C-alpha positions as CSV (number, residue, x, y, z in Angstrom):
1,X,-3.1,-40.2,-25.8
2,X,-5.8,-37.7,-24.9
3,X,-8.2,-36.3,-27.4
4,X,-8.2,-32.8,-25.8
5,X,-6.0,-31.4,-23.1
6,X,-6.8,-28.0,-21.6
7,X,-3.9,-26.3,-19.8
8,X,-4.5,-23.3,-17.6
9,X,-4.8,-22.0,-14.0
10,X,-7.9,-22.4,-12.0
11,X,-8.7,-19.1,-10.3
12,X,-10.5,-17.7,-7.3
13,X,-13.2,-15.5,-8.7
14,X,-15.3,-12.8,-7.1
15,X,-18.2,-12.1,-9.5
16,X,-20.1,-8.8,-9.0
17,X,-23.3,-8.3,-10.9
18,X,-26.2,-5.8,-10.3
19,X,-28.1,-8.7,-8.7
20,X,-25.5,-10.2,-6.4
21,X,-21.8,-10.9,-5.5
22,X,-20.6,-14.5,-5.8
23,X,-17.3,-16.2,-4.8
24,X,-16.4,-19.3,-6.8
25,X,-13.5,-21.0,-8.7
26,X,-13.1,-19.9,-12.3
27,X,-10.7,-19.5,-15.2
28,X,-10.7,-21.1,-18.6
29,X,-9.6,-24.5,-17.4
30,X,-12.4,-24.5,-14.8
31,X,-15.2,-23.6,-17.2
32,X,-13.7,-25.8,-19.9
33,X,-13.4,-28.9,-17.7
34,X,-16.8,-28.5,-16.0
35,X,-18.5,-27.8,-19.4
36,X,-16.9,-30.8,-21.2
37,X,-17.8,-33.1,-18.3
38,X,-21.5,-32.8,-19.3
39,X,-20.9,-33.9,-22.9
40,X,-20.9,-37.5,-24.1
41,X,-17.4,-38.3,-25.4
42,X,-15.1,-37.0,-22.7
43,X,-13.2,-40.2,-21.7
44,X,-10.0,-39.0,-23.3
45,X,-10.0,-35.4,-21.9
46,X,-7.3,-34.2,-19.5
47,X,-7.0,-31.0,-17.5
48,X,-3.5,-29.7,-16.5
49,X,-3.7,-26.9,-14.0
50,X,-1.6,-25.1,-11.3
51,X,-2.9,-23.7,-8.0
52,X,-1.9,-23.3,-4.4
53,X,-2.3,-26.4,-2.2
54,X,-5.0,-24.8,0.0
55,X,-7.2,-24.4,-3.1
56,X,-7.2,-28.1,-4.2
57,X,-10.9,-28.4,-3.4
58,X,-11.7,-27.0,-6.9
59,X,-9.6,-29.8,-8.4
60,X,-11.4,-32.5,-6.4
61,X,-14.8,-31.2,-7.7
62,X,-13.6,-31.7,-11.2
63,X,-12.1,-35.1,-10.5
64,X,-15.4,-36.1,-9.0
65,X,-17.0,-35.6,-12.4
66,X,-14.7,-38.3,-13.9
67,X,-12.2,-35.8,-15.4
68,X,-8.5,-36.7,-15.4
69,X,-6.5,-33.9,-13.7
70,X,-2.8,-33.2,-13.4
71,X,-2.0,-30.6,-10.8
72,X,1.3,-28.6,-10.9
73,X,1.9,-27.0,-7.5
74,X,2.0,-23.2,-7.4
75,X,2.9,-20.8,-4.6
76,X,-0.3,-18.9,-5.2
77,X,-3.6,-19.2,-7.0
78,X,-4.8,-16.6,-9.5
79,X,-7.5,-14.3,-7.8
80,X,-9.8,-12.4,-10.2
81,X,-12.5,-9.9,-9.4
82,X,-15.0,-9.5,-12.3
83,X,-17.6,-6.7,-12.1
84,X,-20.5,-6.5,-14.6
85,X,-23.0,-3.8,-15.3
86,X,-26.5,-4.3,-16.6
87,X,-25.0,-5.1,-20.0
88,X,-23.2,-8.4,-19.5
89,X,-21.0,-7.8,-22.5
90,X,-19.2,-5.2,-20.4
91,X,-16.8,-6.3,-17.6
92,X,-14.1,-4.6,-15.4
93,X,-11.4,-6.8,-13.7
94,X,-8.9,-6.7,-10.9
95,X,-6.2,-9.3,-10.3
96,X,-5.5,-9.7,-6.6
97,X,-2.9,-12.6,-6.9
98,X,-1.0,-14.4,-9.6
99,X,0.1,-18.0,-10.0
100,X,3.4,-19.4,-11.3
101,X,3.6,-19.7,-15.1
102,X,3.7,-23.1,-16.9
103,X,7.0,-24.4,-18.2
104,X,8.1,-26.8,-21.0
105,X,9.6,-29.2,-18.4
106,X,6.2,-29.5,-16.6
107,X,4.4,-30.5,-19.8
108,X,6.8,-33.0,-21.3
109,X,4.7,-36.1,-20.3
110,X,1.4,-34.5,-21.4
111,X,0.1,-35.8,-24.8
112,X,-3.0,-34.9,-26.7
113,X,-4.5,-34.6,-30.2
114,X,-5.6,-31.0,-29.3
115,X,-4.0,-28.7,-26.7
116,X,-6.0,-25.7,-25.5
117,X,-4.1,-23.0,-23.7
118,X,-6.5,-21.0,-21.4
119,X,-4.3,-18.0,-20.9
120,X,-5.5,-15.7,-18.1
121,X,-2.4,-13.4,-17.8
122,X,0.3,-12.5,-20.3
123,X,3.1,-14.6,-18.7
124,X,1.1,-17.8,-18.2
125,X,2.6,-19.4,-21.3
126,X,6.0,-18.4,-22.7
127,X,6.8,-18.5,-26.4
128,X,8.9,-21.7,-25.7
129,X,5.8,-23.5,-24.3
130,X,3.8,-22.4,-27.4
131,X,6.5,-23.7,-29.8
132,X,6.9,-27.0,-27.8
133,X,3.2,-27.9,-27.7
134,X,2.7,-27.1,-31.4
135,X,5.1,-30.0,-32.1
136,X,3.0,-32.4,-30.1
137,X,-0.6,-31.7,-31.5
138,X,-3.1,-29.2,-32.7
139,X,-2.7,-26.0,-30.7
140,X,-5.7,-23.9,-29.7
141,X,-5.3,-20.6,-27.8
142,X,-7.7,-18.2,-26.1
143,X,-5.9,-14.9,-26.6
144,X,-7.5,-13.1,-23.7
145,X,-4.7,-13.5,-21.1
146,X,-2.0,-12.4,-23.5
147,X,-3.8,-9.1,-23.8
148,X,-4.0,-8.4,-20.1
149,X,-1.4,-6.4,-18.2
150,X,-1.7,-6.1,-14.4
151,X,-0.7,-2.9,-12.8
152,X,-1.6,-2.3,-9.1
153,X,-4.2,-5.0,-9.2
154,X,-6.0,-3.4,-12.1
155,X,-6.2,-5.1,-15.5
156,X,-5.2,-3.0,-18.5
157,X,-5.5,-4.0,-22.2
158,X,-2.2,-4.4,-23.9
159,X,-0.9,-5.9,-27.2
160,X,0.6,-9.4,-27.3
161,X,4.3,-8.8,-27.3
162,X,5.3,-11.9,-29.2
163,X,2.2,-12.2,-31.4
164,X,3.9,-12.5,-34.7
165,X,6.4,-15.1,-33.3
166,X,3.7,-17.1,-31.5
167,X,0.7,-17.0,-33.9
168,X,2.5,-19.0,-36.6
169,X,2.5,-22.0,-34.2
170,X,-1.2,-21.6,-33.3
171,X,-3.7,-23.6,-35.3
172,X,-6.9,-22.3,-33.6
173,X,-7.2,-18.8,-32.1
174,X,-10.3,-17.4,-30.2
175,X,-10.7,-13.7,-29.7
176,X,-13.6,-11.4,-29.0
177,X,-14.1,-8.1,-31.0
178,X,-12.1,-6.0,-28.5
179,X,-9.2,-8.5,-28.5
180,X,-9.3,-8.7,-32.3
181,X,-8.9,-4.9,-32.5
182,X,-6.0,-4.8,-30.0
183,X,-4.2,-7.6,-31.9
184,X,-4.7,-6.4,-35.4
185,X,-5.5,-2.7,-35.2
186,X,-8.6,-3.5,-37.4
187,X,-12.2,-2.8,-36.5
188,X,-13.5,-4.6,-39.6
189,X,-14.0,-8.2,-38.7
190,X,-13.0,-9.6,-42.1
191,X,-9.8,-7.6,-42.3
192,X,-8.9,-8.6,-38.7
193,X,-9.4,-12.3,-39.5
194,X,-7.4,-12.0,-42.7
195,X,-4.5,-10.4,-40.7
196,X,-4.6,-13.2,-38.1
197,X,-4.6,-15.8,-40.8
198,X,-1.7,-14.0,-42.5
199,X,0.3,-14.3,-39.2
200,X,-0.3,-18.1,-39.4
201,X,-3.6,-19.0,-37.6
202,X,-5.5,-21.7,-39.5
203,X,-8.9,-21.3,-37.7
204,X,-9.8,-17.8,-36.5
205,X,-12.8,-17.6,-34.1
206,X,-14.1,-14.1,-33.4
207,X,-16.9,-14.0,-30.8
208,X,-19.2,-11.0,-30.9
209,X,-21.4,-11.6,-27.8
210,X,-25.1,-11.2,-28.6
211,X,-24.2,-10.7,-32.3
212,X,-22.9,-14.2,-32.8
213,X,-19.5,-15.2,-34.0
214,X,-17.4,-15.4,-37.2
215,X,-15.1,-18.3,-38.1
216,X,-12.5,-17.8,-40.8
217,X,-10.8,-21.0,-42.1
218,X,-9.5,-22.3,-45.4
219,X,-10.2,-19.0,-47.1
220,X,-13.9,-18.8,-46.2
221,X,-15.9,-16.8,-43.6
222,X,-18.7,-18.5,-41.7
223,X,-21.3,-16.4,-39.7
224,X,-22.5,-18.3,-36.6
225,X,-25.7,-17.1,-35.0
226,X,-26.1,-16.2,-31.3
227,X,-29.1,-18.2,-30.0
228,X,-31.3,-15.8,-27.8
229,X,-31.2,-16.9,-24.1
230,X,-34.4,-17.3,-22.1
231,X,-32.7,-15.2,-19.4
232,X,-29.4,-13.5,-19.0
233,X,-27.9,-14.5,-15.6
234,X,-24.1,-14.7,-15.7
235,X,-21.8,-14.2,-18.7
236,X,-18.6,-15.3,-16.9
237,X,-17.1,-18.2,-18.7
238,X,-19.2,-17.9,-21.9
239,X,-16.1,-17.5,-24.1
240,X,-14.5,-20.5,-22.5
241,X,-17.7,-22.5,-23.0
242,X,-17.7,-21.5,-26.7
243,X,-14.1,-22.8,-27.0
244,X,-15.2,-26.0,-25.2
245,X,-18.0,-26.7,-27.6
246,X,-16.0,-25.8,-30.7
247,X,-13.0,-28.0,-29.9
248,X,-15.2,-30.9,-28.7
249,X,-17.0,-30.9,-32.1
250,X,-13.9,-30.3,-34.2
251,X,-12.1,-33.2,-32.5
252,X,-15.1,-35.4,-33.6
253,X,-14.7,-34.3,-37.2
254,X,-17.5,-31.7,-37.4
255,X,-17.4,-28.9,-40.0
256,X,-16.5,-25.3,-39.0
257,X,-20.2,-24.3,-39.1
258,X,-21.5,-27.3,-37.1
259,X,-18.8,-26.8,-34.5
260,X,-19.5,-23.1,-34.3
261,X,-23.3,-23.6,-33.9
262,X,-22.7,-26.2,-31.1
263,X,-20.3,-23.8,-29.4
264,X,-22.8,-20.9,-29.7
265,X,-25.7,-23.0,-28.3
266,X,-23.5,-24.2,-25.4
267,X,-22.7,-20.6,-24.6
268,X,-26.4,-19.5,-24.6
269,X,-27.3,-22.3,-22.2
270,X,-24.4,-21.4,-19.9
271,X,-25.5,-17.7,-20.0
272,X,-28.9,-18.7,-18.5
273,X,-27.4,-19.9,-15.2
274,X,-24.6,-19.0,-12.8
275,X,-21.4,-21.1,-12.8
276,X,-20.2,-23.4,-15.6
277,X,-22.3,-25.1,-18.3
278,X,-24.4,-27.7,-16.6
279,X,-26.9,-28.9,-19.2
280,X,-26.5,-31.9,-21.5
281,X,-25.3,-32.5,-25.1
282,X,-28.9,-33.3,-26.0
283,X,-30.0,-29.8,-24.6
284,X,-27.5,-28.2,-27.0
285,X,-28.8,-30.1,-30.0
286,X,-32.4,-29.3,-29.0
287,X,-31.6,-25.6,-28.9
288,X,-30.1,-25.7,-32.4
289,X,-32.9,-27.9,-33.8
290,X,-35.7,-25.7,-32.5
291,X,-34.1,-22.4,-33.6
292,X,-34.8,-20.8,-36.9
293,X,-31.3,-19.3,-36.9
294,X,-28.7,-20.9,-39.2
295,X,-25.0,-20.5,-39.9
296,X,-24.1,-19.2,-43.3
297,X,-21.1,-18.5,-45.5
298,X,-20.5,-14.8,-46.0
């Protein structure tokens, strides 16, 4: 039995920033797996991914870090182009190729206490997969992929077609402020969180970039600070890193606020460098300890 299992496609990413253009693997499962590999208690973590055979190098890099990986063959690998302006909170995307979706049959022998679905596109995980995994463990979902429609390679925001059917099976949902508004129609963070909870989500995580994040669970709102970075280098994967830190700490029994602060600090350290989180767990705690910023109930 695994503690945490992240399921999602590894992508090919072209990252364009005002400073440079970089080609590298990416996707929730990539950032999650590399990030968690630098933390202490990762013996019982598993990645389940799908990509084309000619892209297996990305998997071998993760395995070399001691991570258990199950690969489901796919005809193609997802290919994303992410373009950032000077403000790293703003991103435009194109999808140049899509991989095959995951199926219930492929996941029948996968067991974990927490499953994290790193959706990249709307058809990655069907409602049947969501229902099935919810019977096997705690189900966490990053909503981003469900809200992306691809037309002529361009990515357009869209609502989650099956949201009211799916969210009642989802224990932990992570959204940013834009995804929150698309899903709920609400611009007010508290109202949006209450709506998501009404649809069945037990822990609502709303990330707000440089403004921090809000966690709503068990009828209470927790405001989590954003720790200021020393330098802003690359925001790609920051949301995935937040989910990594949060689920890692929740699996260890941490409170919502403690898990949120750990997630926020991990994201800040990731923001300071290109590629996945590469610091240590002690670096995360040092950032939290030396900061004057604290989480608070609101």
